[in-house]
PyMOL commands that place a pseudoatom at each C-alpha (Angstrom):
pseudoatom trace, name=CA, resn=MET, resi=1, chain=A, elem=C, hetatm=0, pos=[20.656, 14.633, -26.810]
pseudoatom trace, name=CA, resn=ASP, resi=2, chain=A, elem=C, hetatm=0, pos=[17.893, 12.937, -28.808]
pseudoatom trace, name=CA, resn=ASN, resi=3, chain=A, elem=C, hetatm=0, pos=[15.822, 14.496, -31.502]
pseudoatom trace, name=CA, resn=TYR, resi=4, chain=A, elem=C, hetatm=0, pos=[12.741, 15.157, -29.305]
pseudoatom trace, name=CA, resn=ASP, resi=5, chain=A, elem=C, hetatm=0, pos=[15.337, 17.480, -27.221]
pseudoatom trace, name=CA, resn=ARG, resi=6, chain=A, elem=C, hetatm=0, pos=[16.706, 19.343, -30.191]
pseudoatom trace, name=CA, resn=LEU, resi=7, chain=A, elem=C, hetatm=0, pos=[13.105, 20.075, -31.392]
pseudoatom trace, name=CA, resn=PHE, resi=8, chain=A, elem=C, hetatm=0, pos=[11.641, 20.920, -27.888]
pseudoatom trace, name=CA, resn=GLY, resi=9, chain=A, elem=C, hetatm=0, pos=[14.357, 21.534, -25.632]
pseudoatom trace, name=CA, resn=ASN, resi=10, chain=A, elem=C, hetatm=0, pos=[13.236, 21.636, -21.975]
pseudoatom trace, name=CA, resn=ALA, resi=11, chain=A, elem=C, hetatm=0, pos=[9.929, 21.313, -23.085]
pseudoatom trace, name=CA, resn=GLY, resi=12, chain=A, elem=C, hetatm=0, pos=[10.832, 17.841, -24.532]
pseudoatom trace, name=CA, resn=TYR, resi=13, chain=A, elem=C, hetatm=0, pos=[12.253, 16.592, -21.175]
pseudoatom trace, name=CA, resn=ILE, resi=14, chain=A, elem=C, hetatm=0, pos=[9.099, 18.008, -19.144]
pseudoatom trace, name=CA, resn=ALA, resi=15, chain=A, elem=C, hetatm=0, pos=[6.837, 16.262, -21.872]
pseudoatom trace, name=CA, resn=ARG, resi=16, chain=A, elem=C, hetatm=0, pos=[8.574, 12.880, -21.599]
pseudoatom trace, name=CA, resn=ARG, resi=17, chain=A, elem=C, hetatm=0, pos=[8.642, 13.037, -17.800]
pseudoatom trace, name=CA, resn=ILE, resi=18, chain=A, elem=C, hetatm=0, pos=[4.857, 13.547, -17.796]
pseudoatom trace, name=CA, resn=ALA, resi=19, chain=A, elem=C, hetatm=0, pos=[4.072, 10.910, -20.595]
pseudoatom trace, name=CA, resn=SER, resi=20, chain=A, elem=C, hetatm=0, pos=[6.041, 8.250, -18.751]
pseudoatom trace, name=CA, resn=ASP, resi=21, chain=A, elem=C, hetatm=0, pos=[4.444, 8.454, -15.350]
pseudoatom trace, name=CA, resn=ILE, resi=22, chain=A, elem=C, hetatm=0, pos=[1.461, 6.545, -16.232]
pseudoatom trace, name=CA, resn=SER, resi=23, chain=A, elem=C, hetatm=0, pos=[0.737, 4.823, -13.029]
pseudoatom trace, name=CA, resn=GLY, resi=24, chain=A, elem=C, hetatm=0, pos=[1.141, 5.678, -9.360]
pseudoatom trace, name=CA, resn=PRO, resi=25, chain=A, elem=C, hetatm=0, pos=[-0.209, 8.464, -7.408]
pseudoatom trace, name=CA, resn=ALA, resi=26, chain=A, elem=C, hetatm=0, pos=[1.035, 11.239, -9.404]
pseudoatom trace, name=CA, resn=ALA, resi=27, chain=A, elem=C, hetatm=0, pos=[0.213, 9.681, -12.711]
pseudoatom trace, name=CA, resn=ILE, resi=28, chain=A, elem=C, hetatm=0, pos=[-2.285, 12.195, -14.532]
pseudoatom trace, name=CA, resn=PRO, resi=29, chain=A, elem=C, hetatm=0, pos=[-5.867, 11.003, -15.292]
pseudoatom trace, name=CA, resn=ARG, resi=30, chain=A, elem=C, hetatm=0, pos=[-5.912, 9.659, -18.913]
pseudoatom trace, name=CA, resn=ARG, resi=31, chain=A, elem=C, hetatm=0, pos=[-8.530, 8.277, -21.013]
pseudoatom trace, name=CA, resn=ASN, resi=32, chain=A, elem=C, hetatm=0, pos=[-7.013, 6.301, -24.206]
pseudoatom trace, name=CA, resn=GLY, resi=33, chain=A, elem=C, hetatm=0, pos=[-3.394, 7.488, -23.128]
pseudoatom trace, name=CA, resn=GLU, resi=34, chain=A, elem=C, hetatm=0, pos=[-4.490, 11.032, -23.269]
pseudoatom trace, name=CA, resn=PRO, resi=35, chain=A, elem=C, hetatm=0, pos=[-4.786, 13.542, -20.408]
pseudoatom trace, name=CA, resn=VAL, resi=36, chain=A, elem=C, hetatm=0, pos=[-8.031, 14.078, -19.137]
pseudoatom trace, name=CA, resn=PHE, resi=37, chain=A, elem=C, hetatm=0, pos=[-9.577, 17.316, -18.016]
pseudoatom trace, name=CA, resn=ASN, resi=38, chain=A, elem=C, hetatm=0, pos=[-13.130, 17.505, -16.702]
pseudoatom trace, name=CA, resn=GLU, resi=39, chain=A, elem=C, hetatm=0, pos=[-13.188, 21.094, -16.000]
pseudoatom trace, name=CA, resn=PRO, resi=40, chain=A, elem=C, hetatm=0, pos=[-11.385, 24.143, -17.888]
pseudoatom trace, name=CA, resn=TRP, resi=41, chain=A, elem=C, hetatm=0, pos=[-9.580, 25.062, -14.612]
pseudoatom trace, name=CA, resn=GLU, resi=42, chain=A, elem=C, hetatm=0, pos=[-7.684, 21.640, -14.521]
pseudoatom trace, name=CA, resn=SER, resi=43, chain=A, elem=C, hetatm=0, pos=[-6.199, 22.000, -18.148]
pseudoatom trace, name=CA, resn=ARG, resi=44, chain=A, elem=C, hetatm=0, pos=[-5.491, 25.760, -17.166]
pseudoatom trace, name=CA, resn=ILE, resi=45, chain=A, elem=C, hetatm=0, pos=[-3.680, 24.815, -14.143]
pseudoatom trace, name=CA, resn=PHE, resi=46, chain=A, elem=C, hetatm=0, pos=[-1.798, 21.764, -15.637]
pseudoatom trace, name=CA, resn=GLY, resi=47, chain=A, elem=C, hetatm=0, pos=[-0.627, 24.211, -18.234]
pseudoatom trace, name=CA, resn=ALA, resi=48, chain=A, elem=C, hetatm=0, pos=[0.502, 26.598, -15.552]
pseudoatom trace, name=CA, resn=ALA, resi=49, chain=A, elem=C, hetatm=0, pos=[2.809, 24.183, -13.976]
pseudoatom trace, name=CA, resn=VAL, resi=50, chain=A, elem=C, hetatm=0, pos=[4.394, 22.885, -16.928]
pseudoatom trace, name=CA, resn=ALA, resi=51, chain=A, elem=C, hetatm=0, pos=[5.078, 26.642, -18.215]
pseudoatom trace, name=CA, resn=LEU, resi=52, chain=A, elem=C, hetatm=0, pos=[6.771, 27.436, -14.892]
pseudoatom trace, name=CA, resn=CYS, resi=53, chain=A, elem=C, hetatm=0, pos=[8.651, 24.177, -14.784]
pseudoatom trace, name=CA, resn=GLU, resi=54, chain=A, elem=C, hetatm=0, pos=[9.825, 24.983, -18.455]
pseudoatom trace, name=CA, resn=ARG, resi=55, chain=A, elem=C, hetatm=0, pos=[10.799, 28.636, -17.197]
pseudoatom trace, name=CA, resn=GLY, resi=56, chain=A, elem=C, hetatm=0, pos=[13.096, 26.717, -14.586]
pseudoatom trace, name=CA, resn=LEU, resi=57, chain=A, elem=C, hetatm=0, pos=[11.435, 28.119, -11.779]
pseudoatom trace, name=CA, resn=PHE, resi=58, chain=A, elem=C, hetatm=0, pos=[11.413, 24.407, -10.378]
pseudoatom trace, name=CA, resn=GLU, resi=59, chain=A, elem=C, hetatm=0, pos=[12.012, 20.773, -11.572]
pseudoatom trace, name=CA, resn=TRP, resi=60, chain=A, elem=C, hetatm=0, pos=[9.217, 18.399, -12.398]
pseudoatom trace, name=CA, resn=ASP, resi=61, chain=A, elem=C, hetatm=0, pos=[10.323, 15.704, -10.419]
pseudoatom trace, name=CA, resn=GLU, resi=62, chain=A, elem=C, hetatm=0, pos=[10.430, 18.341, -7.515]
pseudoatom trace, name=CA, resn=PHE, resi=63, chain=A, elem=C, hetatm=0, pos=[6.929, 19.153, -8.151]
pseudoatom trace, name=CA, resn=ARG, resi=64, chain=A, elem=C, hetatm=0, pos=[5.860, 15.434, -8.734]
pseudoatom trace, name=CA, resn=GLU, resi=65, chain=A, elem=C, hetatm=0, pos=[7.238, 14.626, -5.025]
pseudoatom trace, name=CA, resn=ARG, resi=66, chain=A, elem=C, hetatm=0, pos=[5.034, 17.270, -3.691]
pseudoatom trace, name=CA, resn=LEU, resi=67, chain=A, elem=C, hetatm=0, pos=[2.100, 15.964, -5.600]
pseudoatom trace, name=CA, resn=ILE, resi=68, chain=A, elem=C, hetatm=0, pos=[2.531, 12.577, -4.264]
pseudoatom trace, name=CA, resn=SER, resi=69, chain=A, elem=C, hetatm=0, pos=[2.798, 13.735, -0.638]
pseudoatom trace, name=CA, resn=GLU, resi=70, chain=A, elem=C, hetatm=0, pos=[-0.238, 15.938, -1.190]
pseudoatom trace, name=CA, resn=ILE, resi=71, chain=A, elem=C, hetatm=0, pos=[-2.296, 12.978, -2.249]
pseudoatom trace, name=CA, resn=ALA, resi=72, chain=A, elem=C, hetatm=0, pos=[-0.843, 10.738, 0.457]
pseudoatom trace, name=CA, resn=SER, resi=73, chain=A, elem=C, hetatm=0, pos=[-1.758, 13.179, 3.090]
pseudoatom trace, name=CA, resn=ALA, resi=74, chain=A, elem=C, hetatm=0, pos=[-5.326, 13.696, 1.655]
pseudoatom trace, name=CA, resn=ASP, resi=75, chain=A, elem=C, hetatm=0, pos=[-5.702, 9.751, 1.498]
pseudoatom trace, name=CA, resn=ALA, resi=76, chain=A, elem=C, hetatm=0, pos=[-4.445, 9.420, 5.159]
pseudoatom trace, name=CA, resn=GLN, resi=77, chain=A, elem=C, hetatm=0, pos=[-7.196, 11.996, 6.216]
pseudoatom trace, name=CA, resn=ALA, resi=78, chain=A, elem=C, hetatm=0, pos=[-9.952, 10.402, 4.292]
pseudoatom trace, name=CA, resn=ASN, resi=79, chain=A, elem=C, hetatm=0, pos=[-9.038, 7.280, 6.267]
pseudoatom trace, name=CA, resn=VAL, resi=80, chain=A, elem=C, hetatm=0, pos=[-9.886, 8.971, 9.554]
pseudoatom trace, name=CA, resn=ALA, resi=81, chain=A, elem=C, hetatm=0, pos=[-12.594, 11.184, 8.546]
pseudoatom trace, name=CA, resn=ALA, resi=82, chain=A, elem=C, hetatm=0, pos=[-15.179, 11.024, 5.694]
pseudoatom trace, name=CA, resn=PRO, resi=83, chain=A, elem=C, hetatm=0, pos=[-14.179, 10.153, 2.062]
pseudoatom trace, name=CA, resn=ALA, resi=84, chain=A, elem=C, hetatm=0, pos=[-12.274, 12.735, 0.667]
pseudoatom trace, name=CA, resn=ALA, resi=85, chain=A, elem=C, hetatm=0, pos=[-14.079, 14.582, -2.183]
pseudoatom trace, name=CA, resn=SER, resi=86, chain=A, elem=C, hetatm=0, pos=[-11.087, 16.066, -3.620]
pseudoatom trace, name=CA, resn=THR, resi=87, chain=A, elem=C, hetatm=0, pos=[-9.952, 15.502, -7.303]
pseudoatom trace, name=CA, resn=TYR, resi=88, chain=A, elem=C, hetatm=0, pos=[-6.682, 14.725, -8.859]
pseudoatom trace, name=CA, resn=TYR, resi=89, chain=A, elem=C, hetatm=0, pos=[-6.164, 18.441, -10.162]
pseudoatom trace, name=CA, resn=GLU, resi=90, chain=A, elem=C, hetatm=0, pos=[-7.360, 19.672, -6.597]
pseudoatom trace, name=CA, resn=HIS, resi=91, chain=A, elem=C, hetatm=0, pos=[-4.359, 17.929, -5.243]
pseudoatom trace, name=CA, resn=PHE, resi=92, chain=A, elem=C, hetatm=0, pos=[-2.274, 19.369, -8.150]
pseudoatom trace, name=CA, resn=LEU, resi=93, chain=A, elem=C, hetatm=0, pos=[-3.216, 22.734, -7.443]
pseudoatom trace, name=CA, resn=SER, resi=94, chain=A, elem=C, hetatm=0, pos=[-2.431, 22.389, -3.754]
pseudoatom trace, name=CA, resn=ALA, resi=95, chain=A, elem=C, hetatm=0, pos=[0.975, 20.781, -4.473]
pseudoatom trace, name=CA, resn=LEU, resi=96, chain=A, elem=C, hetatm=0, pos=[1.661, 23.711, -6.885]
pseudoatom trace, name=CA, resn=GLU, resi=97, chain=A, elem=C, hetatm=0, pos=[0.662, 26.488, -4.510]
pseudoatom trace, name=CA, resn=ARG, resi=98, chain=A, elem=C, hetatm=0, pos=[2.786, 25.000, -1.612]
pseudoatom trace, name=CA, resn=LEU, resi=99, chain=A, elem=C, hetatm=0, pos=[5.756, 24.655, -3.962]
pseudoatom trace, name=CA, resn=LEU, resi=100, chain=A, elem=C, hetatm=0, pos=[5.616, 28.037, -5.369]
pseudoatom trace, name=CA, resn=ILE, resi=101, chain=A, elem=C, hetatm=0, pos=[4.899, 29.416, -1.784]
pseudoatom trace, name=CA, resn=ASP, resi=102, chain=A, elem=C, hetatm=0, pos=[8.075, 27.470, -0.172]
pseudoatom trace, name=CA, resn=LYS, resi=103, chain=A, elem=C, hetatm=0, pos=[10.306, 28.557, -3.041]
pseudoatom trace, name=CA, resn=GLY, resi=104, chain=A, elem=C, hetatm=0, pos=[9.345, 32.277, -2.688]
pseudoatom trace, name=CA, resn=ILE, resi=105, chain=A, elem=C, hetatm=0, pos=[8.092, 32.558, -6.108]
pseudoatom trace, name=CA, resn=CYS, resi=106, chain=A, elem=C, hetatm=0, pos=[4.568, 33.493, -4.529]
pseudoatom trace, name=CA, resn=ALA, resi=107, chain=A, elem=C, hetatm=0, pos=[3.309, 34.724, -1.440]
pseudoatom trace, name=CA, resn=GLU, resi=108, chain=A, elem=C, hetatm=0, pos=[0.395, 32.721, 0.325]
pseudoatom trace, name=CA, resn=GLU, resi=109, chain=A, elem=C, hetatm=0, pos=[-1.531, 36.323, 0.308]
pseudoatom trace, name=CA, resn=GLU, resi=110, chain=A, elem=C, hetatm=0, pos=[-1.139, 36.440, -3.286]
pseudoatom trace, name=CA, resn=ILE, resi=111, chain=A, elem=C, hetatm=0, pos=[-2.312, 32.948, -3.992]
pseudoatom trace, name=CA, resn=GLU, resi=112, chain=A, elem=C, hetatm=0, pos=[-5.386, 33.970, -1.802]
pseudoatom trace, name=CA, resn=GLN, resi=113, chain=A, elem=C, hetatm=0, pos=[-6.216, 37.132, -3.775]
pseudoatom trace, name=CA, resn=LEU, resi=114, chain=A, elem=C, hetatm=0, pos=[-5.959, 35.301, -7.150]
pseudoatom trace, name=CA, resn=THR, resi=115, chain=A, elem=C, hetatm=0, pos=[-7.932, 32.408, -5.755]
pseudoatom trace, name=CA, resn=ASN, resi=116, chain=A, elem=C, hetatm=0, pos=[-10.588, 34.882, -4.449]
pseudoatom trace, name=CA, resn=ALA, resi=117, chain=A, elem=C, hetatm=0, pos=[-10.784, 36.585, -7.515]
pseudoatom trace, name=CA, resn=GLU, resi=118, chain=A, elem=C, hetatm=0, pos=[-11.087, 33.553, -9.675]
pseudoatom trace, name=CA, resn=SER, resi=119, chain=A, elem=C, hetatm=0, pos=[-14.016, 32.293, -7.247]
pseudoatom trace, name=CA, resn=ARG, resi=120, chain=A, elem=C, hetatm=0, pos=[-15.738, 35.632, -7.758]
pseudoatom trace, name=CA, resn=ASP, resi=121, chain=A, elem=C, hetatm=0, pos=[-15.158, 35.513, -11.775]
pseudoatom trace, name=CA, resn=ALA, resi=122, chain=A, elem=C, hetatm=0, pos=[-16.571, 32.160, -11.861]
pseudoatom trace, name=CA, resn=HIS, resi=123, chain=A, elem=C, hetatm=0, pos=[-19.620, 32.879, -9.852]
pseudoatom trace, name=CA, resn=ASP, resi=124, chain=A, elem=C, hetatm=0, pos=[-20.201, 36.071, -11.898]
pseudoatom trace, name=CA, resn=HIS, resi=125, chain=A, elem=C, hetatm=0, pos=[-20.177, 33.742, -15.031]
pseudoatom trace, name=CA, resn=HIS, resi=126, chain=A, elem=C, hetatm=0, pos=[-22.946, 31.219, -13.813]
for i in range(1, 126): cmd.bond("trace and resi %d" % i, "trace and resi %d" % (i + 1))
show_as sticks, trace
zoom trace
């Protein structure tokens, strides 16, 4: 166990995993080495994924594999149809939702209700 682990526990492991993934399809968008979030919801969904992982609901590598699969699937469909307009964090959200559903942590209906409520809230604030 290194000093980082003693200070931060599981969060230290997750932070190192995220920080070490600087290239490849699952790499978080960065500018000057720091994660980049273009919209507030992007940072919130990233934080939620990290928090759920820290609580032991899934392993970061398990999520990372889902994210890679989600990006690859979108890329394959983009080659068939029009170019994909999806962003990295849209793929991130889809991968997280699918993982939570597949693990029985959330029901698909719950996620749809939360998504609809969030959409209504965002629309009301504009």
